[in-house]
C-alpha positions in Angstrom: -54.6 -170.9 136.2 -51.8 -171.9 134.5 -48.4 -168.9 134.8 -47.0 -168.0 131.8 -43.2 -169.0 130.9 -41.7 -166.4 129.0 -40.7 -167.1 125.3 -37.0 -167.5 125.1 -35.6 -167.9 121.0 -32.5 -167.2 120.2 -31.6 -163.6 119.0 -30.1 -163.0 115.8 -28.7 -159.7 115.2 -29.8 -156.9 111.7 -34.0 -159.0 112.9 -33.1 -162.8 111.9 -34.4 -164.7 112.8 -33.3 -168.4 113.2 -34.5 -170.0 109.5 -32.7 -166.9 108.3 -29.7 -167.3 110.3 -29.7 -170.7 108.6 -29.7 -170.0 105.9 -27.1 -167.6 105.5 -24.8 -170.5 106.8 -25.5 -171.5 103.6 -25.5 -168.2 101.5 -22.4 -168.0 103.4 -21.1 -171.7 102.3 -21.8 -171.1 98.3 -25.0 -173.1 98.3 -27.5 -172.7 95.2 -30.9 -171.4 96.7 -31.6 -174.6 95.3 -28.7 -177.1 96.6 -30.0 -174.8 100.2 -33.9 -175.3 99.8 -32.9 -179.6 100.2 -30.3 -179.3 102.5 -33.1 -177.4 104.7 -36.4 -179.2 103.2 -38.2 -176.5 101.8 -38.3 -174.8 98.7 -36.2 -172.8 96.0 -39.4 -170.2 96.4 -39.3 -170.2 99.9 -34.8 -170.4 100.0 -35.9 -166.9 97.6 -37.7 -165.7 100.5 -35.2 -165.7 102.8 -32.6 -164.5 100.9 -35.0 -161.3 100.1 -35.0 -161.6 104.2 -31.5 -161.6 104.9 -30.5 -158.9 102.0 -33.1 -156.6 103.2 -32.4 -156.9 107.0 -28.6 -156.4 106.7 -28.6 -153.9 103.9 -27.1 -156.3 101.4 -27.5 -155.6 98.3 -26.6 -159.3 96.9 -25.4 -162.2 98.2 -21.9 -162.1 98.3 -22.1 -158.8 99.7 -24.4 -160.2 102.9 -21.9 -163.5 103.1 -19.9 -160.2 103.8 -22.1 -158.5 106.8 -22.5 -162.3 108.2 -18.4 -163.1 108.4 -17.4 -158.9 109.4 -20.2 -159.5 112.6 -19.6 -162.9 113.4 -23.0 -163.9 112.4 -21.6 -167.4 111.1 -19.9 -169.8 111.9 -16.4 -171.1 111.0 -16.9 -174.1 109.3 -20.6 -173.7 106.7 -21.2 -177.2 106.5 -22.4 -176.5 111.0 
């Protein structure tokens, strides 16, 4: 009988998924939705969905506020290119 191993996923603050955290990192680097999509190999529409989720989960009203929230709460690295 196989035992279930606990799935270990990184815990991101504010209930963000790993992909949302990646998108937020790039938002903090002033990347456009198109640039984020190109970098992460996802559509602009998908980027928009992630940004919308980020705004809802962080309580931010726009990308600038989400980036500020991320910086204040240590959700992103100092270098957005990382």
